N, C-alpha and C positions, 0 to 999 in steps of 0.2 A: 320934418315931413318933406320939405323941399328936396333935401338931399336924397331921401328914399325914393321920391318920385323920379328924380333925375337918374338914379341908379337903375330903376326899372326900365326907363325909356332907353338908356344906353344898352342894357342887356338885350332888350327886344330888337334894337337896331343891329347889334352884333349877330344875333341869331338869324335875323333875316338875311344879313350879308353872307353868313356861313352857308345857309341853305342855297343861296344863289350860286355860290362858288363850288361847293362840295357837299351834296346831299349825304354821301356816305359818312363824311366826317361829322355832319350834324347828327346823324343817327347814333354814332358812337358817343357824341357829346351828350345826347339825351339818355344814354345808357340802354339803348335798344339792343339787347343781347340775343333776342329771339332769332334774328336772321343768322347770327353767328352759330347758334346752337343747331339750327336747321342744317346749315352748311356742314357742320361737323358730323351730323347724323348721316349725311350723304357721302361722307368720306369713308373709304375702306380702311382697314387696319394698316394698309401699306401707304396710306396718304393719298391715293388716287381716287378720283370721284367715281362712284358707281354708275354703271349704265343701266337704266331701267327700261327694258324693251317691252315690258308687259308680260313676259314669261321667262322662266328660268332656262338657261342654255342647256341643250341636250347633252347627256353624258357621252363621252367618247365610246366607240365600240370596244368590247372587251378584247384583249390581246388573244391571238390564236396560240393555243398550246397543243402541239402535235404529239400524239402517242404513235410512234413509228414502228412498223413491222417490215422486216425484210422477207420477201418471198423468193425462194431460190430452189434450185434443183433442175429437174428436167420436165418432160412434156406434161405429165399429170399435174405438175404445179402450174405451169404456164396455161394449161387448160385446153382440152380437146372436146369438151362437152358440146354437143350439138353440131360437131363438124363431121360432114360426110364428104368423102373425096377431097376436093379442094375448095369447099364452100361451107361457111358457118350458117346455120339456119336462122340466126338472128333472134331466137327465142330467149328472153331474159326472164327468169322466174322472179316472183316477188321478193324472194330472199336475196336476190342479186341487184335489187333496184339501186340506182344512183342516189346520192344524198349530198347536200352541201357539206355535210360533216365527214365525208369520206373523200380523201384526196389521194392522188397517185403521183409519183415522180416519173415524168415521161422520159423518153430517150434523150431529150435535150436538157435534162436536169432542171426542168421547171415543174412546179406543182400545178395540178389542174384537178378538176372534179373527176373522180374515178368512175369508170364504167367499163363493163365487159365489152370486148376482150381486153383484160388488163395488160396482157403481154404482147399486144398486136405490134408494137414498134420495138419490142425487145427480142422476142423469139421470131425473127422475121423469115426464117427459111421455110416455115410451115404455117398453115392457117391455124390461128388460135380461136378458141371459143370460150366456153364457161370453165373457170377454174375455181379453186376454193377461196380465193382472196376476198371477193365481194360478200359471199355469205358469212365468212369469218368476221369481217368488219361490221356488217349489219347485225350480227348476233351480239357483238360487243356493245353496240349502241342500244340494242333491245334490253340488254342486261342493265344498263345504266338508267334507261327509261327517262322519266321527267327529272331525275336527279343528276343528269349529265351536267357537269360544270359549264358555265357559259364560256365559249371560246375553245372548248376541247374538241379536237377533230382527230380522226384516225388517218394516219399517213401510211400508205402502202408503197413499198419500193420493189417493184417487180424486177427480178434478175434471172429467172429460170430460162433455160434453153434446152429444147428437146434433143433427145438422142445423145446426151453427154454422160460419160463415165466419171466417176469421182476423181480419177487421177487428172482429169482435165480441170478440176477445181483446186489444184494444188497452188500453193503460194508461188507467184511468179508467172503463172499461166494467165492468159487473157481473161478467161471467165472469172477467175478469182479476183484479179486486180480490178476488173470493172465493177464487180459487186462491192468491193471495199470502197472504191471511188464513189459509187452512187450512195452507199450508206453514209459516208463522211459528208457528202454534199447535202444529204437530207436534213441534217441538223444545223446547217449554217444559218438558217433563218429562225432558229428556235425549235424547241421540241426535244424529245429524247427517244432513243431506240429502245424499245421494250422487249423485242425478241426476234430471233431468226426462225422462220418457218421453213422446213426443209423436206422436200419430197423428191427423192432420187434413189437410184439403185438398180433399176431394171436393166440398164446397159451393162452393169457389172455381173449379171447372172450368166452371161454367155461365155465367160472364161472362168475356169476353175481357179486360176491364180488370182484373178481380180476379186472373185467372190471370197476367197480365203483372206485377202488383204483388206477387205472392205472396212472392217471394224477399226483397224489401225489407221487407215487413211481418213476415216470419218473423225476419229479422235484428233488427228493432226489438223484437220480443217477447223474443227471447233476451237482448238488451242490457238491457231493462227488468227482466226477472225477476232477472237476475244483480245488477243494481243494487239493486233493492228488497229482495232477500234478503241483500244484502251478501256475496254469493258470486261474486266476479268470474270464477272458473274453474269454475263449476258445469257439469258435463257434461250435454250434451243429446243424446239419441238419438232421432232422427226415424224415422218409418216412411214410406217412399216409397209413395204411394197406388197401389192396383192397379185402382181403379174410379173412374168419374166421367164427365162429359160429354166426348164425343170432341173437341169444339172446344178444350178447355182442359187436358185431362189431361196432355198431353206437356209443356206449359209449366210446370205445377206440379211434375211429376216432375223436370224438368230443374233447377228451382230447389232442390228437396230433395236430389237426388243430387249437385249441384254446389256446395253451400254450403262455403265455405272458412274459416269462423270457427274459431278454436281450440277444441278440446274439444267439437266438434259432429260427430256421427257419424250414419250412416244405414244402416238395413237396408231391403231391398226386399220389399214384399208381393206384387209381381207374380208370378203363377204359383201362388199359394196358392188352395186350393179356395174357391169362392164358393157362396153359397146361391142359391136359385131366383130371387131378386130381382136377381141380378147386381150387387149393390152391397155386401153385407155378407159377411164371412168366416164360414165354417162353424165349428163347434166344433173339428173337427180342425185347421183352418187356424189358429185362435186358439192352440191348444196349440203348434203349430209356431212361430208368431210369437213367443210368449212365450219359447220356448227361444232363438230367434234373438236377441232383445233381451238375454237373459242372457249369451249367448256374446259379443255385441258389448261389453257392459259389462266382462266379465271379461278381454277382450283388452287392455284399457287400465287397469283399476283392480281393486282388491281391496276386500273389505268391511271 
């Protein structure tokens, strides 16, 4: 009995000494594993302790995925809707409203929120107004409605210049090379080029030779663009012209409407309202044309 009593006294003395020197060691000695288990629950799978701020961290914003469209040709693509003399009336229809989901590549090759006039810093020799680009983009967004994927935006690359004939858009010419440069730059930050929208040909109606050669030159342009952008199946949607010189307009329209290349389509501007100059489309006509282009694209492709 004496020995047992002595052992108990010694054990209590040692425990008291251990508590004084190292409480943690004493806890381990007494088999207190609860603290260890709690610590393990606070550890992530990587072994680092979790930070509990009282709320979950917000998810990063979804990446931007651009569906890019090249807008090219001459003045009815760059837009003269609402322009009288040397002034644009500033009227923007609801179909042309700006949206954070519609961007444009400006003359300095930077993306910004798109708004009319889209070509103001591209087609600089004349005053620009409403063109088909904004109603085209808004119609695409309307088609997607609430099902538009998060982060998806429409990217417009304006390249049209008024008063230009198709021979000025040949490979090696300034207009063509600038269009290709802008198109290549448009995908550097992500996204993909979905189509080339082309409205041009009025300037080729004034010469019988140019009108006769229009189809061949247009086919060459399509081949060159597809080759230089490494997009052999790039969709091209042309607009058949509604105005021009009487001597050549039928030949140009015939070439546009009758082109048989794969993935080349055409919408007809004939019958759309014209301004008093009998050459350029009105704002109303440009809104209708933009929707026609969107519907033609959506007949064959998705965003």
